[in-house]
py3Dmol code that shows the C-alpha trace and the ligand (Angstrom):
import py3Dmol

protein = """\
ATOM      1  CA  MET A   1     -85.905  44.917-165.673  1.00  0.00           C
ATOM      2  CA  ILE A   2     -83.896  42.434-163.711  1.00  0.00           C
ATOM      3  CA  GLY A   3     -80.999  42.795-161.323  1.00  0.00           C
ATOM      4  CA  ASP A   4     -78.088  40.563-160.518  1.00  0.00           C
ATOM      5  CA  SER A   5     -78.169  37.597-158.180  1.00  0.00           C
ATOM      6  CA  HIS A   6     -75.185  38.448-156.027  1.00  0.00           C
ATOM      7  CA  HIS A   7     -76.669  38.915-152.606  1.00  0.00           C
ATOM      8  CA  GLY A   8     -75.176  37.186-149.611  1.00  0.00           C
ATOM      9  CA  GLY A   9     -76.949  35.621-146.676  1.00  0.00           C
ATOM     10  CA  SER A  10     -79.211  32.655-146.304  1.00  0.00           C
ATOM     11  CA  GLY A  11     -82.572  34.415-146.559  1.00  0.00           C
ATOM     12  CA  ARG A  12     -85.411  33.309-148.721  1.00  0.00           C
ATOM     13  CA  CYS A  13     -87.788  35.115-151.099  1.00  0.00           C
ATOM     14  CA  VAL A  14     -91.447  34.205-150.614  1.00  0.00           C
ATOM     15  CA  VAL A  15     -93.321  35.658-153.556  1.00  0.00           C
ATOM     16  CA  LEU A  16     -97.106  35.897-153.296  1.00  0.00           C
ATOM     17  CA  VAL A  17     -98.858  36.439-156.624  1.00  0.00           C
ATOM     18  CA  GLY A  18    -102.554  36.439-157.357  1.00  0.00           C
ATOM     19  CA  PRO A  19    -105.510  38.592-158.256  1.00  0.00           C
ATOM     20  CA  ALA A  20    -106.544  41.639-156.265  1.00  0.00           C
ATOM     21  CA  GLY A  21    -109.128  40.199-153.880  1.00  0.00           C
ATOM     22  CA  ALA A  22    -107.203  36.969-153.279  1.00  0.00           C
ATOM     23  CA  GLY A  23    -105.998  38.176-149.892  1.00  0.00           C
ATOM     24  CA  LYS A  24    -102.246  38.315-150.564  1.00  0.00           C
ATOM     25  CA  THR A  25    -101.675  41.392-148.448  1.00  0.00           C
ATOM     26  CA  THR A  26    -103.521  39.969-145.445  1.00  0.00           C
ATOM     27  CA  ILE A  27    -101.663  36.676-145.732  1.00  0.00           C
ATOM     28  CA  ALA A  28     -98.335  38.537-145.978  1.00  0.00           C
ATOM     29  CA  HIS A  29     -99.080  40.505-142.815  1.00  0.00           C
ATOM     30  CA  ARG A  30    -100.214  37.411-140.930  1.00  0.00           C
ATOM     31  CA  LEU A  31     -97.018  35.556-141.888  1.00  0.00           C
ATOM     32  CA  ILE A  32     -94.858  38.432-140.685  1.00  0.00           C
ATOM     33  CA  ALA A  33     -96.843  38.901-137.467  1.00  0.00           C
ATOM     34  CA  ALA A  34     -96.254  35.211-136.670  1.00  0.00           C
ATOM     35  CA  GLN A  35     -92.459  35.594-136.898  1.00  0.00           C
ATOM     36  CA  PRO A  36     -91.584  39.296-136.912  1.00  0.00           C
ATOM     37  CA  LEU A  37     -87.865  38.811-136.322  1.00  0.00           C
ATOM     38  CA  MET A  38     -87.236  36.353-139.091  1.00  0.00           C
ATOM     39  CA  ARG A  39     -89.646  37.701-141.696  1.00  0.00           C
ATOM     40  CA  ALA A  40     -90.007  41.044-143.427  1.00  0.00           C
ATOM     41  CA  PHE A  41     -92.234  42.572-146.085  1.00  0.00           C
ATOM     42  CA  SER A  42     -90.531  43.697-149.271  1.00  0.00           C
ATOM     43  CA  VAL A  43     -91.598  47.338-149.471  1.00  0.00           C
ATOM     44  CA  SER A  44     -91.768  48.177-153.173  1.00  0.00           C
ATOM     45  CA  HIS A  45     -91.383  51.567-154.779  1.00  0.00           C
ATOM     46  CA  THR A  46     -94.294  52.810-156.850  1.00  0.00           C
ATOM     47  CA  SER A  47     -95.177  55.848-158.903  1.00  0.00           C
ATOM     48  CA  ARG A  48     -98.901  55.480-158.199  1.00  0.00           C
ATOM     49  CA  PRO A  49    -100.614  57.872-155.788  1.00  0.00           C
ATOM     50  CA  MET A  50    -101.008  56.774-152.181  1.00  0.00           C
ATOM     51  CA  ARG A  51    -104.466  55.503-151.174  1.00  0.00           C
ATOM     52  CA  ALA A  52    -106.198  56.716-148.029  1.00  0.00           C
ATOM     53  CA  ALA A  53    -105.352  53.762-145.796  1.00  0.00           C
ATOM     54  CA  GLU A  54    -101.754  53.417-146.968  1.00  0.00           C
ATOM     55  CA  ARG A  55     -98.543  54.575-145.309  1.00  0.00           C
ATOM     56  CA  ASP A  56     -95.360  55.656-147.038  1.00  0.00           C
ATOM     57  CA  GLY A  57     -92.493  53.302-146.231  1.00  0.00           C
ATOM     58  CA  VAL A  58     -94.869  50.634-144.913  1.00  0.00           C
ATOM     59  CA  ASP A  59     -97.097  49.628-147.835  1.00  0.00           C
ATOM     60  CA  TYR A  60     -94.896  51.162-150.515  1.00  0.00           C
ATOM     61  CA  TRP A  61     -92.344  53.878-150.981  1.00  0.00           C
ATOM     62  CA  PHE A  62     -94.422  56.383-152.929  1.00  0.00           C
ATOM     63  CA  VAL A  63     -92.256  58.390-155.324  1.00  0.00           C
ATOM     64  CA  PRO A  64     -92.860  60.698-158.286  1.00  0.00           C
ATOM     65  CA  ARG A  65     -92.475  59.008-161.663  1.00  0.00           C
ATOM     66  CA  ALA A  66     -89.298  61.002-162.374  1.00  0.00           C
ATOM     67  CA  THR A  67     -87.729  59.694-159.162  1.00  0.00           C
ATOM     68  CA  PHE A  68     -88.697  56.155-160.110  1.00  0.00           C
ATOM     69  CA  GLU A  69     -87.108  56.612-163.530  1.00  0.00           C
ATOM     70  CA  ALA A  70     -83.926  57.994-161.955  1.00  0.00           C
ATOM     71  CA  LEU A  71     -83.782  54.869-159.771  1.00  0.00           C
ATOM     72  CA  ILE A  72     -84.077  52.710-162.906  1.00  0.00           C
ATOM     73  CA  ASP A  73     -81.181  54.634-164.483  1.00  0.00           C
ATOM     74  CA  ALA A  74     -79.147  54.199-161.297  1.00  0.00           C
ATOM     75  CA  ASP A  75     -79.751  50.413-161.474  1.00  0.00           C
ATOM     76  CA  ALA A  76     -81.376  50.457-158.042  1.00  0.00           C
ATOM     77  CA  PHE A  77     -84.002  47.802-158.858  1.00  0.00           C
ATOM     78  CA  VAL A  78     -83.774  44.033-158.661  1.00  0.00           C
ATOM     79  CA  GLU A  79     -86.948  44.022-160.748  1.00  0.00           C
ATOM     80  CA  TRP A  80     -89.526  46.541-161.869  1.00  0.00           C
ATOM     81  CA  ALA A  81     -92.646  46.453-163.998  1.00  0.00           C
ATOM     82  CA  ARG A  82     -95.387  48.638-165.378  1.00  0.00           C
ATOM     83  CA  VAL A  83     -98.729  47.548-163.924  1.00  0.00           C
ATOM     84  CA  HIS A  84    -101.958  49.342-164.880  1.00  0.00           C
ATOM     85  CA  ASP A  85    -100.015  52.406-166.134  1.00  0.00           C
ATOM     86  CA  ASN A  86     -97.993  52.812-162.948  1.00  0.00           C
ATOM     87  CA  LEU A  87     -94.432  51.741-162.223  1.00  0.00           C
ATOM     88  CA  TYR A  88     -93.663  49.302-159.426  1.00  0.00           C
ATOM     89  CA  GLY A  89     -90.331  47.866-158.409  1.00  0.00           C
ATOM     90  CA  THR A  90     -88.235  46.155-155.782  1.00  0.00           C
ATOM     91  CA  THR A  91     -84.995  47.923-154.925  1.00  0.00           C
ATOM     92  CA  ARG A  92     -81.914  46.019-153.856  1.00  0.00           C
ATOM     93  CA  ALA A  93     -81.867  48.269-150.789  1.00  0.00           C
ATOM     94  CA  ALA A  94     -85.362  47.128-149.760  1.00  0.00           C
ATOM     95  CA  ILE A  95     -84.398  43.475-149.468  1.00  0.00           C
ATOM     96  CA  ALA A  96     -80.602  42.965-149.378  1.00  0.00           C
ATOM     97  CA  HIS A  97     -80.165  43.509-145.638  1.00  0.00           C
ATOM     98  CA  HIS A  98     -83.051  41.143-144.836  1.00  0.00           C
ATOM     99  CA  LEU A  99     -81.612  38.396-147.018  1.00  0.00           C
ATOM    100  CA  GLU A 100     -78.170  38.944-145.529  1.00  0.00           C
ATOM    101  CA  ALA A 101     -79.684  38.606-142.061  1.00  0.00           C
ATOM    102  CA  GLY A 102     -81.222  35.270-143.126  1.00  0.00           C
ATOM    103  CA  ARG A 103     -84.826  36.507-143.102  1.00  0.00           C
ATOM    104  CA  GLN A 104     -87.734  35.329-145.186  1.00  0.00           C
ATOM    105  CA  VAL A 105     -88.732  38.261-147.351  1.00  0.00           C
ATOM    106  CA  ILE A 106     -92.409  38.299-148.330  1.00  0.00           C
ATOM    107  CA  PHE A 107     -93.223  39.873-151.700  1.00  0.00           C
ATOM    108  CA  ASP A 108     -96.631  40.994-152.960  1.00  0.00           C
ATOM    109  CA  ILE A 109     -95.844  41.620-156.626  1.00  0.00           C
ATOM    110  CA  ASP A 110     -97.167  40.798-160.087  1.00  0.00           C
ATOM    111  CA  ILE A 111     -96.365  37.672-162.051  1.00  0.00           C
ATOM    112  CA  GLU A 112     -93.713  39.312-164.180  1.00  0.00           C
ATOM    113  CA  GLY A 113     -91.888  40.511-161.071  1.00  0.00           C
ATOM    114  CA  ALA A 114     -92.202  37.030-159.561  1.00  0.00           C
ATOM    115  CA  GLY A 115     -90.384  35.497-162.507  1.00  0.00           C
ATOM    116  CA  ASN A 116     -87.650  38.102-162.244  1.00  0.00           C
ATOM    117  CA  ILE A 117     -87.177  37.487-158.512  1.00  0.00           C
ATOM    118  CA  ALA A 118     -86.944  33.739-159.166  1.00  0.00           C
ATOM    119  CA  ARG A 119     -84.257  34.406-161.786  1.00  0.00           C
ATOM    120  CA  ALA A 120     -82.382  36.862-159.569  1.00  0.00           C
ATOM    121  CA  PHE A 121     -82.461  34.513-156.562  1.00  0.00           C
ATOM    122  CA  PRO A 122     -82.408  30.998-157.951  1.00  0.00           C
ATOM    123  CA  ASP A 123     -82.673  28.244-155.344  1.00  0.00           C
ATOM    124  CA  ARG A 124     -84.060  30.511-152.699  1.00  0.00           C
ATOM    125  CA  THR A 125     -87.354  31.714-154.097  1.00  0.00           C
ATOM    126  CA  ASP A 126     -90.804  30.307-153.408  1.00  0.00           C
ATOM    127  CA  LEU A 127     -93.456  31.188-155.977  1.00  0.00           C
ATOM    128  CA  VAL A 128     -96.900  31.023-154.402  1.00  0.00           C
ATOM    129  CA  PHE A 129    -100.068  31.694-156.381  1.00  0.00           C
ATOM    130  CA  VAL A 130    -102.820  32.838-154.017  1.00  0.00           C
ATOM    131  CA  THR A 131    -106.315  32.468-155.342  1.00  0.00           C
ATOM    132  CA  PRO A 132    -109.899  32.830-154.176  1.00  0.00           C
ATOM    133  CA  PRO A 133    -111.844  29.548-154.296  1.00  0.00           C
ATOM    134  CA  SER A 134    -113.617  30.368-157.567  1.00  0.00           C
ATOM    135  CA  TRP A 135    -113.971  32.983-160.271  1.00  0.00           C
ATOM    136  CA  GLN A 136    -117.405  33.896-158.880  1.00  0.00           C
ATOM    137  CA  VAL A 137    -115.935  34.567-155.418  1.00  0.00           C
ATOM    138  CA  LEU A 138    -113.222  36.713-156.994  1.00  0.00           C
ATOM    139  CA  VAL A 139    -115.849  38.834-158.755  1.00  0.00           C
ATOM    140  CA  GLN A 140    -117.897  39.099-155.531  1.00  0.00           C
ATOM    141  CA  ARG A 141    -114.874  40.178-153.484  1.00  0.00           C
ATOM    142  CA  LEU A 142    -113.918  42.864-155.974  1.00  0.00           C
ATOM    143  CA  GLN A 143    -117.492  44.128-156.201  1.00  0.00           C
ATOM    144  CA  ALA A 144    -117.767  44.156-152.410  1.00  0.00           C
ATOM    145  CA  ARG A 145    -114.883  46.615-152.228  1.00  0.00           C
ATOM    146  CA  GLY A 146    -117.342  49.141-153.596  1.00  0.00           C
ATOM    147  CA  SER A 147    -114.572  51.517-154.570  1.00  0.00           C
ATOM    148  CA  GLU A 148    -114.105  49.949-157.972  1.00  0.00           C
ATOM    149  CA  SER A 149    -115.525  51.613-161.056  1.00  0.00           C
ATOM    150  CA  ASP A 150    -116.846  49.255-163.756  1.00  0.00           C
ATOM    151  CA  ASP A 151    -113.781  49.957-165.855  1.00  0.00           C
ATOM    152  CA  ARG A 152    -111.440  49.212-163.020  1.00  0.00           C
ATOM    153  CA  LEU A 153    -113.290  46.025-162.108  1.00  0.00           C
ATOM    154  CA  ARG A 154    -113.074  44.863-165.717  1.00  0.00           C
ATOM    155  CA  ARG A 155    -109.377  45.661-165.830  1.00  0.00           C
ATOM    156  CA  ARG A 156    -108.677  43.743-162.632  1.00  0.00           C
ATOM    157  CA  LEU A 157    -110.617  40.744-163.919  1.00  0.00           C
ATOM    158  CA  ARG A 158    -108.698  40.897-167.185  1.00  0.00           C
ATOM    159  CA  THR A 159    -105.409  40.954-165.266  1.00  0.00           C
ATOM    160  CA  ALA A 160    -106.626  38.072-163.079  1.00  0.00           C
ATOM    161  CA  ARG A 161    -107.437  36.000-166.124  1.00  0.00           C
ATOM    162  CA  ALA A 162    -104.076  36.766-167.739  1.00  0.00           C
ATOM    163  CA  GLU A 163    -102.243  35.802-164.524  1.00  0.00           C
ATOM    164  CA  LEU A 164    -104.213  32.557-164.269  1.00  0.00           C
ATOM    165  CA  GLU A 165    -103.272  31.735-167.830  1.00  0.00           C
ATOM    166  CA  ALA A 166     -99.618  32.574-167.207  1.00  0.00           C
ATOM    167  CA  VAL A 167     -99.361  30.553-164.007  1.00  0.00           C
ATOM    168  CA  LEU A 168    -100.963  27.502-165.629  1.00  0.00           C
ATOM    169  CA  ARG A 169     -98.633  27.792-168.624  1.00  0.00           C
ATOM    170  CA  GLN A 170     -95.582  28.137-166.369  1.00  0.00           C
ATOM    171  CA  ALA A 171     -96.610  25.278-164.070  1.00  0.00           C
ATOM    172  CA  ASP A 172     -97.072  23.130-167.168  1.00  0.00           C
ATOM    173  CA  ALA A 173     -93.548  24.055-168.274  1.00  0.00           C
ATOM    174  CA  GLY A 174     -92.139  22.949-164.912  1.00  0.00           C
ATOM    175  CA  VAL A 175     -91.803  26.283-163.085  1.00  0.00           C
ATOM    176  CA  PRO A 176     -92.191  25.364-159.395  1.00  0.00           C
ATOM    177  CA  TRP A 177     -95.403  27.219-158.552  1.00  0.00           C
ATOM    178  CA  ALA A 178     -97.215  26.402-155.346  1.00  0.00           C
ATOM    179  CA  ALA A 179    -100.886  27.363-155.099  1.00  0.00           C
ATOM    180  CA  VAL A 180    -102.809  28.371-152.010  1.00  0.00           C
ATOM    181  CA  VAL A 181    -106.588  28.652-152.113  1.00  0.00           C
ATOM    182  CA  ASN A 182    -107.777  31.408-149.833  1.00  0.00           C
ATOM    183  CA  ASP A 183    -111.187  30.162-148.833  1.00  0.00           C
ATOM    184  CA  ASP A 184    -110.442  30.283-145.132  1.00  0.00           C
ATOM    185  CA  LEU A 185    -107.718  32.763-144.128  1.00  0.00           C
ATOM    186  CA  ASN A 186    -106.285  30.678-141.268  1.00  0.00           C
ATOM    187  CA  GLN A 187    -106.001  27.656-143.506  1.00  0.00           C
ATOM    188  CA  ALA A 188    -104.372  29.695-146.292  1.00  0.00           C
ATOM    189  CA  VAL A 189    -101.756  31.064-143.859  1.00  0.00           C
ATOM    190  CA  ALA A 190    -101.169  27.535-142.496  1.00  0.00           C
ATOM    191  CA  ASP A 191    -100.678  26.271-146.065  1.00  0.00           C
ATOM    192  CA  VAL A 192     -97.970  28.869-146.726  1.00  0.00           C
ATOM    193  CA  GLU A 193     -96.329  27.985-143.378  1.00  0.00           C
ATOM    194  CA  THR A 194     -96.269  24.342-144.447  1.00  0.00           C
ATOM    195  CA  LEU A 195     -94.498  25.052-147.687  1.00  0.00           C
ATOM    196  CA  LEU A 196     -91.972  27.266-145.879  1.00  0.00           C
ATOM    197  CA  ARG A 197     -90.905  24.192-143.902  1.00  0.00           C
ATOM    198  CA  SER A 198     -89.565  22.650-147.145  1.00  0.00           C
ATOM    199  CA  PRO A 199     -86.442  23.877-148.902  1.00  0.00           C
ATOM    200  CA  PRO A 200     -87.102  26.895-151.152  1.00  0.00           C
ATOM    201  CA  GLY A 201     -88.502  26.251-154.605  1.00  0.00           C
ATOM    202  CA  THR A 202     -89.168  22.547-154.052  1.00  0.00           C
ATOM    203  CA  GLN A 203     -92.958  22.736-153.958  1.00  0.00           C
ATOM    204  CA  ARG A 204     -95.100  21.705-156.893  1.00  0.00           C
ATOM    205  CA  MET A 205     -98.681  22.508-157.637  1.00  0.00           C
ATOM    206  CA  PRO A 206    -100.956  19.720-156.351  1.00  0.00           C
ATOM    207  CA  ALA A 207    -103.300  18.206-158.940  1.00  0.00           C
ATOM    208  CA  ALA A 208    -106.368  19.490-157.075  1.00  0.00           C
ATOM    209  CA  ALA A 209    -105.066  23.074-157.187  1.00  0.00           C
ATOM    210  CA  LEU A 210    -104.273  22.722-160.865  1.00  0.00           C
ATOM    211  CA  THR A 211    -107.811  21.537-161.588  1.00  0.00           C
ATOM    212  CA  ARG A 212    -109.256  24.400-159.600  1.00  0.00           C
ATOM    213  CA  LEU A 213    -107.157  26.986-161.433  1.00  0.00           C
ATOM    214  CA  GLN A 214    -108.145  25.481-164.774  1.00  0.00           C
ATOM    215  CA  SER A 215    -111.815  25.713-163.919  1.00  0.00           C
ATOM    216  CA  MET A 216    -111.361  29.300-162.715  1.00  0.00           C
ATOM    217  CA  ARG A 217    -109.695  30.158-165.988  1.00  0.00           C
ATOM    218  CA  ALA A 218    -112.584  28.608-167.931  1.00  0.00           C
ATOM    219  CA  ASP A 219    -115.103  30.631-165.884  1.00  0.00           C
ATOM    220  CA  GLY A 220    -112.965  33.737-166.398  1.00  0.00           C
ATOM    221  CA  VAL A 221    -112.941  33.243-170.152  1.00  0.00           C
ATOM    222  CA  ALA A 222    -116.723  32.786-170.112  1.00  0.00           C
ATOM    223  CA  ASP A 223    -117.281  35.902-167.987  1.00  0.00           C
ATOM    224  CA  VAL A 224    -118.139  38.843-170.248  1.00  0.00           C
ATOM    225  CA  ARG A 225    -117.217  41.274-167.489  1.00  0.00           C
ATOM    226  CA  ALA A 226    -113.608  40.158-167.746  1.00  0.00           C
ATOM    227  CA  ASP A 227    -113.301  41.506-171.236  1.00  0.00           C
ATOM    228  CA  PRO A 228    -116.296  42.198-173.447  1.00  0.00           C
ATOM    229  CA  GLU A 229    -114.106  43.233-176.370  1.00  0.00           C
ATOM    230  CA  ASP A 230    -111.328  40.695-176.140  1.00  0.00           C
ATOM    231  CA  PRO A 231    -110.874  39.329-179.684  1.00  0.00           C
ATOM    232  CA  ALA A 232    -109.573  36.078-178.179  1.00  0.00           C
ATOM    233  CA  ARG A 233    -112.949  35.319-176.629  1.00  0.00           C
TER     234      ARG A 233
END
"""
ligand_1 = """\
24
LIG
P -101.677 47.973 -156.214
O -101.556 49.257 -156.977
O -103.076 47.447 -156.203
O -101.081 48.083 -154.838
O -100.789 46.883 -156.977
C -100.995 46.616 -158.327
C -100.175 45.411 -158.738
O -98.764 45.714 -158.687
C -100.350 44.194 -157.834
O -100.460 43.043 -158.673
C -99.066 44.158 -157.053
O -98.804 42.837 -156.628
C -98.081 44.653 -158.080
N -96.806 45.115 -157.480
C -96.653 45.770 -156.310
N -95.366 46.016 -156.066
C -94.665 45.487 -157.100
C -93.254 45.408 -157.398
O -92.380 45.860 -156.681
N -92.929 44.780 -158.553
C -93.846 44.246 -159.394
N -93.390 43.640 -160.486
N -95.173 44.306 -159.139
C -95.583 44.915 -158.004
"""
view = py3Dmol.view(width=600, height=400)
view.addModel(protein, "pdb")
view.setStyle({"model": 0}, {"cartoon": {"style": "trace"}})
view.addModel(ligand_1, "xyz")
view.setStyle({"model": 1}, {"stick": {}})
view.zoomTo()
view.show()
């Protein structure tokens, strides 16, 4: 599921990971709007159906599953993953020209993809975990979307909890994760801007962010909605 690392240029991969409802997409668009010539969004391919507000080639390249699988066989992807039964992936073609032009490429992908991008582009990847201020706010934001069925809400909360656990485990093992708490959007965008002023991959998770993520994880484990049948509970 991982590509090679031989891409030229001096660009940088800025990988935003975090639960649905954390505001990654909004932050990504704000970052690009602030510097449209030197930043670009990594437009992933996906086999999932397009949602009403989405645009092909802007939010994703929407392709039939068979086309996605043919792209895998043709080794077109730097990374790809199965998320919630659909396939998602980053093609070399989507990002290579931006990196060669020295741009900052903003990714909105899952945690598995983030690890693969960091391996494919060592020394020029920033891993940024974007999180709501608390587990309760995460639940509220997802419920406020209104479009979520109970099953879907539970699944998203389960994924959120798993990603929290993974990011804490990785940070503990020395993977250079930064964390941005999206309580106030302007502040969250400013926090990402600040870390982009340092060389790629040099940020570490501040102790306060670590504590916050740990307490979110504890609340997530205690929340029956996250997974009523999880044997690990
Ligand atoms: P959604 O279907 O809600 O747009 O995205 C579902 C999940 O897939 C999100 O966590 C999103 O970040 C992730 N995702 C989107 N594109 C990619 C990709 O190219 N690669 C990987 N690994 N995950 C992706």
